[in-house]
C-alpha positions in Angstrom: -7.5 -20.3 -17.3 -8.8 -20.5 -20.8 -10.3 -17.5 -22.6 -13.9 -18.7 -22.2 -13.6 -19.0 -18.4 -11.7 -15.7 -18.2 -14.3 -13.8 -20.2 -17.1 -15.3 -18.2 -15.4 -14.3 -14.9 -15.0 -10.7 -16.1 -18.6 -10.5 -17.2 -19.7 -12.0 -13.8 -17.6 -9.4 -11.9 -19.4 -6.6 -13.8 -22.9 -7.9 -13.7 -22.7 -8.6 -10.0 -21.1 -5.2 -9.2 -17.7 -6.5 -8.2 -16.1 -4.2 -10.8 -17.9 -0.9 -9.9 -21.6 -0.4 -9.5 -23.9 -1.2 -12.4 -27.7 -0.8 -12.6 -30.4 -0.8 -15.2 -33.1 -3.3 -16.3 -30.7 -5.3 -18.4 -28.4 -6.1 -15.5 -31.3 -6.9 -13.3 -32.6 -9.2 -15.9 -29.3 -11.0 -16.3 -29.0 -11.5 -12.6 -32.6 -12.7 -12.2 -32.6 -15.1 -15.2 -29.3 -16.8 -15.1 -30.4 -19.5 -12.7 -33.0 -22.2 -13.4 -34.2 -23.5 -10.0 -36.0 -26.6 -11.4 -32.8 -27.8 -13.0 -30.5 -26.3 -10.4 -28.5 -25.0 -13.3 -26.7 -21.7 -14.1 -26.8 -20.1 -17.5 -23.5 -18.4 -18.3 -23.7 -14.7 -18.7 -21.7 -14.9 -21.9 -24.4 -17.1 -23.4 -27.2 -14.8 -22.2 -25.6 -11.8 -23.8 -25.8 -13.7 -27.1 -29.4 -14.9 -26.7 -31.2 -12.1 -24.9 -31.8 -8.5 -26.0 -29.7 -6.7 -23.4 -28.1 -3.9 -25.5 -27.7 -1.6 -22.5 -25.7 -4.2 -20.6 -23.5 -4.8 -23.7 -22.8 -1.0 -24.0 -21.9 -0.7 -20.3 -19.7 -3.8 -20.5 -17.7 -2.1 -23.3 -17.1 0.8 -21.0 -15.9 -1.5 -18.3 -13.5 -3.2 -20.7 -11.9 0.2 -21.3 -11.6 0.7 -17.5 -10.0 -2.7 -17.1 -7.5 -2.0 -19.9 -6.5 1.2 -18.1 -6.3 -0.7 -14.8 -4.1 -3.4 -16.3 -1.8 -0.7 -17.8 -1.7 0.9 -14.4 -0.9 -2.5 -12.8 1.9 -3.1 -15.2 3.4 0.3 -14.6 3.1 -0.2 -10.9 5.0 -3.6 -11.0 7.6 -2.0 -13.3 8.1 0.8 -10.7 8.6 -1.8 -7.9 11.2 -3.7 -10.1 13.0 -0.5 -10.9 13.1 0.4 -7.2 14.9 -2.8 -6.4 17.5 -1.9 -9.1 17.8 1.7 -7.9 18.3 0.6 -4.3 21.0 -1.9 -5.3 22.7 0.7 -7.4 23.0 3.0 -4.4 24.4 0.1 -2.3 21.3 0.1 -0.1 19.1 -2.9 -1.1 17.1 -2.3 2.1 15.8 0.9 0.5 13.9 -0.9 -2.2 10.4 -0.8 -0.5 10.8 2.8 0.4 11.8 3.8 -3.1 8.9 1.8 -4.4 6.5 3.7 -2.1 8.0 7.0 -3.2 8.0 6.3 -7.0 4.9 4.2 -7.8 3.0 5.9 -10.7 -0.1 6.8 -8.6 -0.7 7.7 -4.9 -1.2 4.7 -2.6 -3.7 4.8 0.1 -2.1 4.5 3.5 -3.5 1.8 5.8 -5.8 2.9 8.6 -3.3 1.6 11.2 0.3 1.1 10.3 1.8 -2.4 10.5 3.6 -2.7 13.8 5.6 -5.7 12.5 7.3 -3.6 9.8 10.8 -2.7 10.9 10.7 0.7 9.2 7.4 1.7 10.8 8.6 0.8 14.3 12.0 2.5 13.8 10.5 5.8 12.5 7.8 5.8 15.2 10.5 5.4 17.9 12.6 8.2 16.3 9.6 10.5 16.3 8.3 9.7 19.7 11.5 9.3 21.7 14.0 11.4 19.9 12.0 14.4 18.6 12.3 13.1 15.0 16.0 13.7 15.2 18.4 11.1 13.7 21.4 12.5 15.5 19.8 12.1 18.9 18.7 8.6 18.1 22.2 7.6 16.8 23.9 9.2 19.8 21.6 7.3 22.2 22.4 4.0 20.5 26.1 4.7 20.5 26.2 5.8 24.2 23.5 3.7 25.8 22.5 1.0 23.3 23.2 -2.7 23.9 25.4 -4.8 21.6 22.5 -5.9 19.5 21.3 -2.3 19.0 24.7 -1.2 18.0 25.1 -4.1 15.6 21.6 -3.8 14.0 19.9 -0.5 14.8 22.9 1.7 14.3 23.4 0.8 10.7 19.7 1.0 10.0 19.4 4.5 11.6 22.3 5.7 9.4 20.8 4.1 6.3 17.4 5.6 6.8 19.0 9.0 7.6 20.9 8.7 4.3 17.7 7.8 2.5 15.9 10.9 3.7 18.8 13.1 2.7 19.1 11.6 -0.8 15.4 11.7 -1.6 14.6 14.8 0.4 11.7 13.2 2.2 10.5 12.7 5.8 9.8 9.0 6.2 7.0 9.8 8.6 5.1 11.4 5.7 5.8 8.4 3.5 4.8 5.7 6.0 2.1 7.1 8.3 -1.3 8.6 7.8 -2.4 11.9 9.5 -3.9 10.1 12.5 -0.8 8.1 13.1 1.4 11.2 12.9 -0.9 13.1 15.3 -0.7 10.2 17.8 3.0 10.1 17.5 3.2 13.8 18.2 1.0 13.3 21.3 3.3 10.5 22.6 6.4 12.7 21.8 5.0 15.5 24.0 4.1 13.1 26.7 7.6 11.6 26.7 9.1 15.1 26.7 7.2 16.0 29.9 7.7 12.6 31.5 10.9 11.0 30.0 10.9 7.2 30.0 13.5 6.0 32.4 16.6 4.8 30.7 15.3 5.6 27.2 15.3 9.4 26.9 18.2 10.4 24.7 21.2 12.3 26.0 21.6 15.9 25.1 23.5 16.3 21.8 25.4 19.6 21.5 
């Protein structure tokens, strides 16, 4: 994308409210006058800023430029944190930790999704730990060792131990990192229900 197209795209995002709300007569005028119906033609906003007296719009655009600079700096720091998380996970000998370290160390709080992704292995694993094993790694590991099938012992057992080690090293509960308040409340409801009516063949053995 060349600089002219890039600048026009940014101006268009601001004028049409895609980069935060904007109002005022100047912006109304730009939106109303940039299209010539008889010619079915669009006048670029960058040209209109040169040819029309819209000083208020220019002033607000300058403010948006500063916001965009801060956002770009934030994006760069965000990407750097994700790259660093991959290196940190590899240094610990646990490359599978990379996304969790990234979530933990990005430079600003991330909004949790309204509903957690049921296709994410970590989400499912922690949800099962919390709802079937009282949030206790030792119970989950004991169940896999005593009652799990070959695939569970081959795949789930190393993952459980890895995630347990992650929580210990970073002093964090993965439920807090991965789930929103509503998800955790629902998991607690399911846990209580399972405690009262244990699922056949799934409830963990008592661990002394």
